[in-house]
N, C-alpha and C positions, 0 to 999 in steps of 0.2 A: 556586384562583384566584390565589393568591400566586405559585405556581410559573409559571403562565402569564404573569403580569406580568413576572416576572424574565427568562424566556426571551425575551419580546417585547422588553424593554429591551436585552438582550444582542444580539439580532438587529439592532436598530436601530443599535447602536454598530458591529457588524461591518459592516453595510451602508455606514456612513459612513466606515469605516476608522479609527475613532477608538479609542484605547487610553488607559487611565489611567496605565499603567505603561510606562516606557521600558526597552527591552532594553539590555544592556550592549554594549560594542564588539563589532564583527562576530566571530562565531565561525566559523572556517574549517572546511570539510568534509574537504578532502584534507590531513589531518594524521596522522602516524604514531601508531599506537596505536588508531585508530578501526576498528571491526569491525561488519559488518551481516549479519544473518540474514534471508534473504528466501525466502518461499514463492512458487512459480510453479505455476499450473495450466494444463493445456492439454487438448485432446481426449484426449490419450494418458495423462493422469494428473498426478502431482505431482512436483515437483523442489524440492530445498533447495539454495539458494545461501549460501555463507558467503564474503564479500569483505572484504578488509582492506587498509590502506595499509601498504606494506612499505618505503618509502623513496624518495628522489628519483632521477631519471635525467635525463640531458641529451640531447635530440634536436634536432639542428639549431640549436644554441646556445640552446634554450628548456628551461627546467626544468619537469619534469613529476613528478607522484607516481605510482609504480607501484601498480596495483590488482591484488592477487593474489586467487585465489579457488579454492573447491572446489565442484564440482557433485556433489550426493549423496555418495557415498562414494569419489569419484575422487581423483586426485593433485592437489596444489596446482599451479597454473600461472598464468601472467600473463594476466589478463582484458583489461586496457586500461591507459591512462595518462590522468591528469587534470591539467589546468592550471587553477589557481585564482588569480584576480587581481582585486582591487578589487571583491570581492563577487560575482564571476561565476565559474562553473565549466564548463569545456569538456572534453569527451571527445575524444581523438585516436584515430582508427582506425589500428590497428598496421600495416596493410599499405599505408597511404596517408598523405598529409599533411593529409587532411580532418579538421577539428574540428567537433563538434556541440556546441551550447550545451545544457547540462543544467540549469543554475540561474543565475538573475539576481536576487540579493537586493538590487540597487539599484533595482529596479522600484518604482513607486508605484501606489496603488489606481486602477483604471481603464485602466492600460497594457495593450496587447495584446502578448503575448510569443509567440514561436515557439521551442519547445524540445523536446528529446528526440528519439529516433530516428524516431518517426512524422512529426516535423516539422510538426505542426499548430499553429494559432494559438489561444491561450487568453487570456481576459481575467482579469486579477488583480482579484478582487471585494472582497477585504478583507485587512487585516493586523491580527492581534491579538498577544498575548503569551501564553506558557505557561511555567511553571516545570518544567524537566526537569533532573535532576541537580544541583539546588540552584541552577540559573542561569536567569534569565528570558530566554527565546529568542523571537524573532519567528516568527510562524506565518503563512504565506501561504495564502490560500484561493482556489481555482479552481473554477468550477461550483458556486458557493454556492447552496444550497437550504435550505428550512425544513420540519420536519415539523409535525404539527397542533398541537403545543404551542409552536411558535415557536422550537424549538431548531435551531441552525445545523448543516448538514451540508454537505460538499463532495465533488465528484467527485475532487479531488486536493488534498492539502495538502503544503506544504514546511515544515520546521522548521529554523531556522538551526543549523548545525553537525551536523545529521543527515541532511537531505535529504528525498526524497519518501516519503510513506507507502506508495508502491509499491516502494520499495527504492532504494538508492543509484544504480543505473545505469538505472532505468526511469521517469524523470520523463517526463510526457507520454503515459503509457500508458493513461489512462482513455478514450482514443478508439479503442483497438485492440480488434478483435472476436475474434481467434483465441486469446486468452489472458488471464491475470489474474495480477497480482503483488500481494504484500502483504508489507510490512516487519514482521517479527515481533519482532526485538530489535536493540538498539544497544549496543555495549560500547565502553569506553575502557580501554586497557591491561588487558584481561581483566575489568574490573568492569562489571556490568550497570548501564547508565544509564537505559534505557527499554525497556519491554516492551509489546507490543500488548495493551491491556486485554481484547480478544476472545479471547485465546489464553492458555494456561498453560504454553507450551513455546517454546523457540527453534528446535526442529527438528520437522518435520512429515513423515509422518503420525504420529499419537500416539493413545493410548487415554485418554480423559478419564474413562472409567468402567471400573474394574477388572473384568477378566473378559471384556470384549468386544474382539474383534479386528477390524481393518479388512477383512480378507479375508472375513469372514463376512457382511458387509453389502453388498448390491448394490441397484442400481436396474434395474428390469426393466419393459418393454423399454427399451433405451437404444441408439440413438436411438428416440424415441417420436413418435407423431402426436396421440394423444388424451389419454393419462394414463401416468404413471410410478408404479410401486409400489415402496416401500422394503421389501426383504426382509431379515430377520435381526434386526430391531430394532423395539421399540414406541416410536416417537418422540413426544415431548411437544409439540414445535413444529418446524416445517420452514420455512425461509426460502430463497427462490430469488432469486439475484442475476444480473443480466445481465452482459455483458462490459464495461460501464461501471462495474461495482461498485454498481449501483443496485438496491435492494430492489424486486423486481416482484411478489412473491407471498409471503403468509404463511399457513400452513396449520396448524391445530391439531386434535388428536383423531382424526387418520386418517393412514394411511401412504400414501395415494394422493394424487398431485399432478396435477391437471388442467393440461394443457399446450397444449390446442387453441388457446387464446386468445393464446399467446405467438408472437412472431415466430421464424422459423427462426434458429438459432444455438447458441452454446455458453453454458451456464449453470453456475453454481455452486450446489449444493444444500447448505445448512447445516442440520445436524441438532442440536437442543438436547435435553438431558435434563430431567427433571422440576424441576430446580433452576435451570434457565436457562442452564446452562453449555454451551459448544459441545462436543458429543460427537464429531461427525464431519463431514467435508466430502466431497462427491462431485461429480464432473463429470457434467453432463447435457447431452445433445445433443437439440435439437428439430428 
């Protein structure tokens, strides 16, 4: 009962956009020393992105921050350039002069923002604060929802100085159907500042349980119409997420996933071990 009251109070505060603590002065995203590790899942599997700020460059008399990156085990190369000014961050397309708004930390609760590559509009539902790296940072909530205990959850969040929970360059991606992104870790000058609490690594795929290999675990059939069977592992709990990152199904005590009731699309299957830790994630197609 006490827990329910606490989460209900927290939810009311978030809905009102009220916070009891004030964040420090604005923390920039595009500053040298910042590094992001991002997981990307698609129909074809997983990819690991590492992006970092490598220094300024001048394009058309405008100062930008160069964003370098590595995809999986490839060579470092220039991904894009960012311009940050007065709490807003723009991404410039390298082959054109077009800029896309990635972040607007000047927005107020209730504002409708158009940001990210998909270019969709989202309403800022709430602003809270969270201590990360010993600093109180503002946290912006989009698509705010609550579970049955009144705990707040969002389709996307931004954290001042870090960016989106989908990764630095993927703000606005919770409305995209053909893939899914997740920020795993954020470093400053090589020091880990934040790690996604759902993972125990900054690089994916990984083996959370010693002795099990990703290649030994399969989903069959995939794509599927009626049900999918997990082969090669006795799962304690299975969670299924849609392309919006929303939990749509939880299964316990069986390796069979009924999918006939799910709309056609790409899903992420998260498999947990007996201690509740994430053991493996697989892409499933319905």
